[in-house]
C-alpha positions as CSV (number, residue, x, y, z in Angstrom):
1,M,-8.0,-33.7,8.0
2,R,-9.2,-30.0,8.6
3,Y,-7.6,-27.1,10.9
4,R,-9.0,-24.8,12.9
5,I,-8.5,-21.0,11.3
6,S,-9.4,-17.7,13.0
7,K,-9.6,-14.3,11.9
8,N,-6.7,-11.7,13.5
9,R,-7.5,-9.0,15.3
10,Y,-6.8,-6.3,12.2
11,D,-9.3,-8.3,10.3
12,A,-12.9,-7.4,12.5
13,T,-15.1,-8.1,9.8
14,G,-13.3,-11.7,8.8
15,E,-14.0,-10.6,5.1
16,N,-10.0,-10.9,4.4
17,L,-10.0,-14.5,6.2
18,N,-13.1,-15.6,3.4
19,R,-11.2,-14.3,0.8
20,G,-8.2,-16.2,1.3
21,I,-9.9,-19.2,2.4
22,S,-11.8,-18.4,-1.0
23,A,-8.7,-17.8,-2.8
24,E,-6.7,-21.1,-1.6
25,E,-9.8,-23.3,-2.8
26,R,-9.8,-21.6,-6.5
27,F,-5.7,-22.1,-6.2
28,K,-6.3,-25.8,-5.0
29,R,-9.1,-26.3,-7.9
30,A,-7.2,-24.7,-10.8
31,A,-4.1,-26.8,-9.8
32,I,-5.7,-30.2,-9.6
33,N,-7.3,-29.2,-13.3
34,R,-3.9,-28.6,-14.8
35,G,-2.9,-32.1,-13.3
36,Y,-1.0,-31.3,-10.0
37,I,-1.5,-33.5,-6.8
38,V,-1.9,-31.3,-4.1
39,S,-1.5,-31.1,-0.3
40,K,-2.3,-29.0,1.9
41,S,0.3,-27.4,4.4
42,D,0.1,-28.4,8.1
43,P,-0.2,-25.5,11.0
44,P,2.5,-24.2,11.8
45,S,4.1,-24.9,8.0
46,D,1.3,-22.3,7.1
47,R,2.2,-19.8,10.3
48,D,5.5,-20.1,10.2
49,D,6.9,-20.9,7.2
50,H,4.4,-19.0,4.9
51,W,3.3,-22.2,2.2
52,D,-0.2,-23.2,1.7
53,Y,0.4,-26.1,-0.8
54,L,2.5,-28.4,-2.3
55,I,2.1,-29.3,-5.7
56,E,3.6,-32.1,-7.0
57,S,4.1,-33.5,-10.7
58,A,6.5,-36.1,-12.2
59,D,8.8,-33.6,-12.4
60,E,8.5,-30.9,-9.8
61,S,7.7,-30.4,-6.3
62,L,6.9,-26.5,-5.4
63,R,5.3,-24.9,-1.7
64,V,2.9,-22.2,-3.0
65,E,1.6,-19.5,-0.9
66,V,-1.6,-18.0,-1.8
67,K,-2.3,-14.8,-1.4
68,A,-5.8,-13.5,-2.5
69,I,-6.6,-10.4,-4.6
70,K,-7.0,-6.9,-2.2
71,K,-8.5,-3.9,-1.6
72,V,-6.1,-0.9,-1.7
73,R,-8.1,0.6,1.4
74,R,-10.2,-1.1,3.8
75,S,-12.8,1.3,3.0
76,D,-12.7,0.4,-1.0
77,P,-16.0,-1.0,-2.0
78,A,-14.2,-4.3,-3.8
79,P,-10.7,-5.8,-4.3
80,Q,-8.6,-4.8,-7.1
81,D,-5.5,-6.3,-9.1
82,E,-3.1,-3.5,-10.0
83,W,-1.6,-3.6,-6.5
84,V,0.3,-6.7,-4.4
85,W,0.7,-5.9,-0.8
86,I,4.2,-7.7,0.0
87,E,4.9,-8.7,3.8
88,I,8.1,-7.9,4.6
89,K,7.7,-8.2,8.4
90,G,5.0,-10.3,9.8
91,V,2.8,-9.4,12.9
92,R,4.1,-11.5,15.2
93,R,7.9,-10.8,17.4
94,D,9.9,-13.2,15.5
95,D,7.8,-13.6,12.1
96,P,10.2,-12.5,8.7
97,G,6.8,-12.4,7.3
98,W,5.4,-14.2,4.2
99,L,8.4,-12.8,1.5
100,H,10.7,-14.2,3.6
101,G,9.2,-17.8,4.0
102,K,10.0,-21.3,2.9
103,A,7.8,-20.9,-0.1
104,D,8.9,-21.4,-4.1
105,I,6.1,-19.8,-5.4
106,M,3.9,-17.1,-4.7
107,A,0.7,-17.6,-6.2
108,F,-1.3,-13.9,-6.5
109,E,-5.1,-13.5,-7.1
110,T,-6.2,-11.6,-9.8
111,K,-9.4,-10.7,-11.5
112,R,-9.5,-13.6,-13.6
113,S,-6.3,-16.2,-12.8
114,F,-3.3,-16.8,-10.1
115,L,-0.6,-14.5,-11.0
116,L,3.1,-17.3,-10.4
117,V,6.0,-15.8,-8.9
118,D,9.4,-17.3,-7.9
119,R,9.6,-16.1,-4.0
120,E,13.3,-15.7,-4.7
121,E,13.1,-13.5,-7.5
122,L,10.4,-11.5,-6.0
123,V,12.7,-11.0,-2.6
124,K,15.6,-9.7,-4.9
125,F,13.2,-7.4,-6.9
126,V,12.0,-6.1,-3.4
127,N,15.6,-6.1,-2.2
128,N,16.6,-3.7,-5.1
129,N,14.2,-1.4,-5.0
130,T,13.4,-0.1,-1.8
């Protein structure tokens, strides 16, 4: 099943949307290559609960939010993997942002792979360092 995805008003060119879709596809292929069964979230889970994929194996089931590699500034020529943006509050009024979503794991794209981080551990880190 395919869902309509649209860019938001802050992504005038659609560059971030396209980068995000590409990162999700790369993550999906990597998870399948490692033997996971991968299921895409439905639109409400993606938008409201902030998780993109359910990955399953014989002994685990994890909800994963995939974050594409980002630029530090919109004017930068290329994305980088030294810094990661943490969304503490979403753009919609009652949206707590992906940090407080329902994903088990955050998959941050790097130039060569994905860095997997336990979301609850990341919440603790942010709370202790802000």
